[in-house]
VOGU-469617 format. One record per residue (C-alpha): residue number from 1; residue in one letter; x, y, z. Coordinates in steps of 0.25 Angstrom, whole numbers. Example, Ala and Ser with C-alpha at 12.3 -4.5 7.8 and 13.67 -1.06 7.14 Angstrom:
// VOGU-469617
(1; a; (49; -18; 31)),
(2; s; (55; -4; 29)),
This chain:
// VOGU-469617
(1; m; (493; 372; 368)),
(2; a; (491; 386; 374)),
(3; g; (482; 392; 363)),
(4; e; (469; 388; 358)),
(5; r; (464; 374; 353)),
(6; q; (452; 368; 348)),
(7; l; (445; 356; 355)),
(8; g; (433; 349; 350)),
(9; g; (419; 355; 348)),
(10; g; (426; 369; 343)),
(11; v; (430; 371; 357)),
(12; l; (443; 379; 359)),
(13; i; (453; 379; 370)),
(14; r; (460; 392; 373)),
(15; q; (467; 400; 384)),
(16; p; (457; 408; 393)),
(17; q; (456; 423; 390)),
(18; p; (452; 435; 397)),
(19; g; (437; 436; 394)),
(20; d; (434; 421; 396)),
(21; e; (428; 425; 410)),
(22; s; (414; 422; 406)),
(23; g; (417; 409; 400)),
(24; y; (424; 405; 413)),
(25; e; (412; 410; 421)),
(26; e; (402; 401; 411)),
(27; l; (411; 389; 413)),
(28; f; (414; 389; 427)),
(29; t; (401; 393; 433)),
(30; d; (394; 381; 425)),
(31; p; (388; 373; 435)),
(32; a; (393; 360; 429)),
(33; v; (407; 366; 428)),
(34; s; (407; 371; 442)),
(35; a; (402; 359; 448)),
(36; w; (416; 352; 445)),
(37; l; (425; 365; 447)),
(38; r; (418; 371; 459)),
(39; p; (409; 361; 465)),
(40; e; (403; 363; 479)),
(41; p; (407; 368; 489)),
(42; l; (416; 377; 480)),
(43; p; (409; 390; 476)),
(44; p; (406; 392; 461)),
(45; f; (416; 400; 453)),
(46; s; (414; 415; 454)),
(47; r; (416; 425; 443)),
(48; s; (428; 429; 450)),
(49; d; (434; 415; 451)),
(50; l; (432; 413; 436)),
(51; a; (439; 426; 433)),
(52; g; (450; 422; 441)),
(53; m; (451; 408; 435)),
(54; l; (451; 415; 421)),
(55; a; (463; 424; 426)),
(56; d; (470; 412; 432)),
(57; d; (469; 405; 418)),
(58; l; (474; 416; 410)),
(59; r; (485; 418; 420)),
(60; h; (489; 403; 420)),
(61; w; (490; 404; 405)),
(62; r; (499; 416; 406)),
(63; d; (508; 411; 417)),
(64; a; (509; 396; 415)),
(65; g; (507; 395; 400)),
(66; f; (495; 386; 402)),
(67; g; (481; 387; 408)),
(68; p; (467; 383; 407)),
(69; w; (460; 384; 393)),
(70; v; (446; 388; 390)),
(71; l; (438; 380; 380)),
(72; v; (430; 388; 371)),
(73; a; (418; 384; 362)),
(74; a; (417; 389; 348)),
(75; e; (407; 399; 351)),
(76; g; (416; 404; 363)),
(77; e; (410; 398; 375)),
(78; l; (420; 394; 385)),
(79; v; (417; 380; 388)),
(80; g; (429; 375; 396)),
(81; r; (442; 378; 403)),
(82; v; (453; 367; 402)),
(83; g; (468; 368; 405)),
(84; l; (480; 369; 414)),
(85; h; (482; 376; 427)),
(86; r; (491; 376; 439)),
(87; t; (485; 373; 452)),
(88; s; (488; 366; 465)),
(89; i; (484; 353; 471)),
(90; g; (488; 355; 486)),
(91; a; (503; 358; 485)),
(92; e; (505; 352; 471)),
(93; l; (505; 363; 459)),
(94; v; (499; 356; 447)),
(95; t; (494; 360; 433)),
(96; e; (479; 356; 432)),
(97; l; (472; 352; 419)),
(98; a; (458; 357; 421)),
(99; w; (446; 356; 412)),
(100; t; (432; 362; 413)),
(101; v; (421; 361; 402)),
(102; k; (407; 366; 401)),
(103; p; (397; 354; 403)),
(104; r; (391; 355; 389)),
(105; w; (405; 355; 383)),
(106; q; (409; 342; 391)),
(107; g; (411; 329; 385)),
(108; l; (417; 334; 372)),
(109; g; (431; 332; 376)),
(110; l; (434; 346; 378)),
(111; a; (440; 345; 392)),
(112; t; (448; 333; 388)),
(113; g; (453; 340; 375)),
(114; a; (457; 353; 382)),
(115; a; (463; 346; 393)),
(116; a; (472; 338; 384)),
(117; a; (476; 351; 378)),
(118; g; (480; 355; 392)),
(119; t; (489; 342; 395)),
(120; e; (495; 346; 382)),
(121; l; (498; 360; 386)),
(122; g; (503; 355; 399)),
(123; r; (513; 346; 392)),
(124; a; (517; 358; 383)),
(125; v; (520; 368; 395)),
(126; g; (528; 357; 402)),
(127; l; (519; 353; 413)),
(128; e; (522; 339; 419)),
(129; e; (508; 336; 425)),
(130; l; (493; 340; 425)),
(131; v; (483; 338; 435)),
(132; a; (467; 338; 434)),
(133; l; (458; 339; 447)),
(134; v; (445; 333; 445)),
(135; l; (433; 331; 454)),
(136; p; (431; 317; 457)),
(137; a; (416; 317; 451)),
(138; n; (420; 324; 438)),
(139; l; (421; 312; 429)),
(140; a; (422; 320; 416)),
(141; s; (435; 327; 421)),
(142; r; (440; 314; 426)),
(143; r; (439; 309; 412)),
(144; v; (445; 321; 406)),
(145; a; (458; 319; 415)),
(146; e; (458; 304; 412)),
(147; k; (457; 306; 397)),
(148; l; (469; 316; 398)),
(149; g; (477; 305; 405)),
(150; m; (477; 311; 419)),
(151; r; (478; 301; 430)),
(152; s; (471; 302; 444)),
(153; s; (480; 306; 455)),
(154; g; (471; 305; 467)),
(155; e; (462; 316; 473)),
(156; v; (465; 329; 478)),
(157; s; (458; 341; 484)),
(158; h; (457; 353; 475)),
(159; a; (449; 365; 477)),
(160; g; (444; 358; 490)),
(161; l; (438; 346; 483)),
(162; p; (443; 333; 480)),
(163; h; (448; 331; 465)),
(164; l; (454; 320; 458)),
(165; l; (468; 323; 453)),
(166; y; (473; 319; 439)),
(167; r; (487; 320; 434)),
(168; l; (493; 320; 420)),
(169; e; (508; 319; 418)),
(170; l; (513; 327; 407)),
(171; r; (527; 323; 406)),
(172; g; (533; 309; 406)),
């Protein structure tokens, strides 16, 4: 599922587009979001960081055939970013399934629904495994990983912080 899909509550998931810059800025500078994605001592996201993130997301779709989606409410507000991207954990190259949803849109099943679509896409493009990196205190994200059938695989350092590593085998 590389195109668009409706989730509950009139929310659409779609590939990011040039022009989503302000949506990325609003999402990733929300204090509740940045508390999980850029906790102290990491610096907050800059406008340049977010422009680079959007460019990377667009490039990922173009080059890999998959990437992060954006979640867009009926009135056009970008309310989340969920999907797949390649990254590394130490020397291991992995495909991460990541999810971020604005606080007022949490608890509606959007992260779980969009992340489930990400697992479908991972299978469709022939990936063997997905991982999720979750800060230990982020109980909501831990629940999403567990609802997806991901299994805890210990703790790793990522971005200089301890994260729980979850894995999901897509083949077998």
